[in-house]
N, C-alpha and C positions, 0 to 999 in steps of 0.2 A: 484400416483396410478391412474389406469384407472377408470373413472366415468361412470357408466352404465346408460342407459336410465331409467331403473327401479328405480334407486336411485333418479334421477331428478324428475321423476313422483311422487314418494313418498314425496319428499320435497315440491313439488308444492302443493300437496293435503293437507299437514300439515300446510302450511304457507300462501297459496294464492299468492305466488311470481310468477313472470314470468319465463318462461323456461330458458332463458339465465341467469337471475339473480340466479336462483336455481343452475344451472350448475356451475356458477362462485363461488358461496358460497361453493359448495362441493369441487371444485378444491382448493380454498383457505384454506380449513380445512382438506385436505387429506381424504375426504369422511366421516368424522365424522358427523353424522346426527345431534346430539345435538349441536355441535359447529357451524354447518352450519346454524341452526335455529337462534342461538344467533348472528351470523355474519349478517344475513339478517335483524334482528331486529335492530342491531346497525346502519345499513345503511338505516333504515327506509323502508325496502322493504318487510317486513313480515306483513301481515294484521292481523294475529292472535298472541296474546300474550301468549296464553296457548297451551300446547301440550297435546292432549288427548291420552290415551293408545289405541293401535291398537287392535280393537276387531276382533279376528280371530277364536278362537275355538268355536264350537257350544255347545249346552247343555242348562241347565236351572239353574237359581238362585231361591231358595225357601226360604221363610221367615215364621217363626212361632213365635207367642207371647203367653206367658203363665204367667199370673200374672205380676210381674215387670221385667220379662226377655224376651228378644227377640233374636233370632238367625237367621243368614242367612248362607246358604251353597251354594256352586257352584259345580255342577257335570257336567263334560264335556263329550261330545260325538263327533264323527267324523263329523256327518251331522245334519242339522236341522230337517231332516226327523225323526231321532230317537227321537229328543226332542219332537216331536208330538205324539210319541208312548205312549199309555196308560200305558203299563207295565213299561216303563222307568219313566214316571211321578209318578206312584205309588211308585216306588223305591225311587225316589228323595224326595217325601213327607215323607216316612218313615225315611229316613236319616236325614231330617230336624228336625223331632220330636225327634229322638235319640240325636241330637245335643244339645237339651235343658239340657241334663245331662252330657255333655262332656266338658272338660276344654279347649281342643284345637283339631285341626284336626287330630293329631296323635291318641289322645284318642278316637276320634270319629270313626276312622277306626277299632278299636278293640271293639267298643260298640256293644251290642246285638241288632239284628234286626230279630225278628221272629225265634230265635233259632240259628242264624248264626251271625258271625261278619259282620259289614258293609263292610269290605274289601272282605270277601268271597261272600257276596251277590252280590257285583259288579262283581266279577269274574264269578259267575254263570250267571249273566245277559249278560255278554260279550259273553259267550258261546251260550246263547239262542238267542240273537238278532244278533250276528255275527258282532259286531262293537266294536272297542275299546272305553272304558269309563274310567273316573277317577274322584275321589273325590279330587278336587283341593284345596279348602280352606273353612274355616268357620270363622265367626266373630259374636260377641254378644254385647249387651248393657243391662245395668241394670238401673232401675230407679223407681221412684214413679209411673210413667205412661210410657208405651211404645206404640208407634204408628207404623204401618207398611203400606207400599205401594208397589205394584208391577206394573211395567210399561211393556207394551206389554205382558200381561198375556197369557200364554198358557192354563192355567186352574187355579182354585182357589189357591192363595198363591204362585204361581211360574210363572216366565217369564224371560224376558231378563235383567231387572234391578230390584233389590230388595233394599228397603230402610227401615231402622229402626231408630226411633228417641226416645230418652229418655228425659223426662222432669218432672219437678215438677209443680203443678198447671195447669191451662188451662183445656181444655176438648179434647175429642177424635177428634172432627171435626177440631180443630186447629192443633192438632198433625198430622192429615192426610194431611192438607194443607202444613205443613212444610216438611213432607216426600215427597210430590209431588214436592215442590220447589227444594229439594235436588236432586231428580231424574233428573230434568231439568237443574239445575245450576251447579251441580257437584262441590261443594266446596272442597277445599283441606284440610281444618281443621275447627274446631268449631270457634276458634278465633285466633287473631294474636299470642297470647301466646302459642298456640298449634302448630303453623306452624313450620315445619322443618327449623332450623336456616340456614342450607346449602342452602335451596331454597330461603330464604330471601336474603342471602348474594350474591347468584348468580344473582338474579334479580337486586339488588343494583349495582352490577358491570356492568350489561348490561345497566342500566339507566345512569351510569357514562359515559360509552363509547358513548351512544347516545347523551348525553348532550355536551360532548367535541367535538363531530362532528359538533355541531352548532357553535363552535368558540367563544362562549360567555365567559365573565370573570369568574374566579373561584368562586367568591362570588355569582354570579348569578346562576352558575351551582349547587351550594349547595342547593339553594332554589328550583331549578327545581327538583332536586333529591328528596328532602323532600316531595314535592307535589306529585310526581309520585309514590313514595313508599307508600304514604298514599292511593292513588287511587288503587294501586296494591293489598294492604292488604284488602281493601274493596271489591275488585272483587273476591278474592280467599277464603275468610273466610265466613262461613255461617252467623254469626251474622252481618257481615258488608255488605252483599249483599242486593240489593234492592229486596224486597219480591215480588215474581212473582204474587201473588194474589192481591197485592196493591203496585205497584212500587214507590209510593210516600213515603213509609217508608222502613226502613231496617228491616231485619228479627228480629234483636234485639228489635227494637221498637215495631214491631208487637207482639212479645212475651210479652212485658211489657203490652201492651194494652189488651192482652188476659189473663193477670194474670198468665203467665207461665214463667218458666225459663228452657231453653233448656240446658241439661247437657251432651248430647253426640249423636252421630249418626253413622250409617254404611251405606255406599252406595256400592253395589256390582253389577257389570255388567258382563254378560257372556263374557269370553274370553279377558277381558281388560288386556293389557300388554303382551299378547301372540302373537308372530309374526307368521303369517301363510304364508307358501310358496305359492306364486301365480303361478298357472299353466296356460300355454298358451294352451288353449283347441284346437285351430286350429292346432297348431304345433303337439299336441298329436295325433290328428286324422290323420294328414298327415303322421306322423311316423308310426302309426298302419297300414295305407293303404299300406305303402311300405314293410310291412311284417317284 
């Protein structure tokens, strides 16, 4: 299949690989982006081990905590201009509060918001503001204590990234520090036990391929893989990560020192995982000029 310049650019941005290496990886994998990333890693040509979701849609993430429950919701809009609109922000705030009593996003859409369902409220707001909007998702945590943090806040309780942390013991200040750590480090799971088995197996296979490229004996390869998998799990699990507030200790050790046990978390970023069609503005203007 033909490999486009846009594909090469995207792969370079995701991995830090050179242009020719990125193009070769795409050719070798028939344009499969995920397989191309793994191919580059196997050859030692990818600088980044983790692939972050492409943040494309605009909007806001809002978090609300009440007692031992915290909820996060994402409401999308077409432009960041609307995300700065006070009416839109008021609506998102109301939706987040309504989410405290909803079991999931479908139930939230039918929840009451000032005499109308959340879904009808969004429809009305679309007509008022003149831009498409959608309630994309919600997530919640329960615990003895729940801490929240919003990164790049547009207003109180909502912004580009929302984090919730549930724990037993500890205090509000420590919970906020952990929430800030999660916003920055973006762990994939709480611990190794919670990590998707398919993710672990895929990483193990990549490490096997990398080790075999070295040409070392099989018994040496086994030890190499064991060490690299241990490092991988420490990097992607919250409890195994080095605490951003004090990199000399892991988050797990920091929690013990604070007399806390972290039981769960939610990290939600606006638009993560949604692919946005990139427009060539210069080409668009030229096309318009031609009538």
